[in-house]
C-alpha positions, 0 to 999 in steps of 0.5 A: 726525825728532824726539820728546820724552819727559816726565813725562806720558808716564811717568805713562802708562807705568805706567798713573798718569793719572786716564785708563786706559793702554791697551796696545799704546801707542807714547808720545810728543807732542812731536813734529817731523817732515817733511809726506811727503804730504797730503789734497786739503783741506789749504791750511795745509802744503805737501810738505816743510814741517816741522811740529809736532805735541802734546798733542792731535790732534783736537776736534768744532771746533763748541763754544764752546771749540774757536771760542774757541781753547780746543780742549784744553778741549774735551770730545771733544779726543783726545789724541796717543796712548793715545786713540782717534780719532772713527773708532775707530782708537786714537792712537799718539805722536811714537814711530811710524814716520809719523802723521797729523794733521788741520792743524789740530792740527799747527804750522809750526816756524819757519826759525829753530828747529832741530828738535831745539830745537823738540820740548820747546816744543811740550808743557814749552814751551806749557804754561810760556807759555799760564799765563804770557801773562796776565802779558806787557806788565802794565808792572810788575816781577812777582815769579815763582815756580817750583816744580821744576825738571824740564822745564816749569820749566826752560823756565818759568824762561827764559820768564818771564825773557825776559818781564823777569820776577823769578824765584824757582826753588823746589825741596825740593833744595839740588842745583837751586841751581847749576842755578838760578841760574848756568845759567837766570840765576834771580833768587833760589833758595828751599829749600823744606825751610828753614822760617827762608827759606819763613817770611822769603819769605811774602806775597813772590810775584805767582803760582807755576806749579807744575811738580811731578807729585808729590804735595806740600803746596799750603800750604806754597807758597801762604804765598808769595803776595802778596794776590791772587796765583794759583798756577798747577798744570801738573803732574799729580799722581797723587794729591789736593792739600790745601789750607788754606782760610783761608789762602786767604781772608785773601790772595783767592788763586787755585788755577787749573790749565792743560793744555797750551796751544792750537793758537795759543798753541803756534804763538805759543811756537815763534814768541817762541822763534825770535824772542828765540832 
């Protein structure tokens, strides 16, 4: 029915990721479709259900990560395309005419949510939502930075605003200001190439969601974090990133990564979006 496309697809097509691109390849990991056939053991879905498939389609199902709803980090996880199932069959993505999926790796699309709106949430949406869950219902005003305003950044602003956070969009281009402020209703816009603005904003943010899928100097942005602030990296930059250790040590700051989200979190973001509109 519908399939989104994001920067990871483009990196994979060009062979720019750590995993080797295997051709021929059918990309797409933001997939919405209709259930047209069921295996005899399937209990989770019915024929005609509208379901979604995100970034992974398999895991061992037995390790501590799988049993803790963290199957996306399983050492034996199988990604939706450019990978191989346990029986040796290549995985092909959402631009295929059909997909065969284990019920554990599909989610139900809520009736209130249009299928075409659901597709981007299955990767970009849950990629932003998963690391932000820790700041929900904190009982205080959370000041959040969004670095980059592509697909993940765009949805990240909306999710953070819905959570009640104060959101600053950080970009190297002033061209993003109108979109950030007028269309996404961010609370502030910070131009990273403006030295005076960056200096004024130092030590002001509780966390930054880094969505940039290209090389960028991390020390420029860690300076914006408060003490004990967090830089949450979700953008898959194909080159090594660098930091200044002293800035991290003196501020007790943390850099952490996050990979898409669990199947539980994927269902949560769909339900969250349907509820909040």
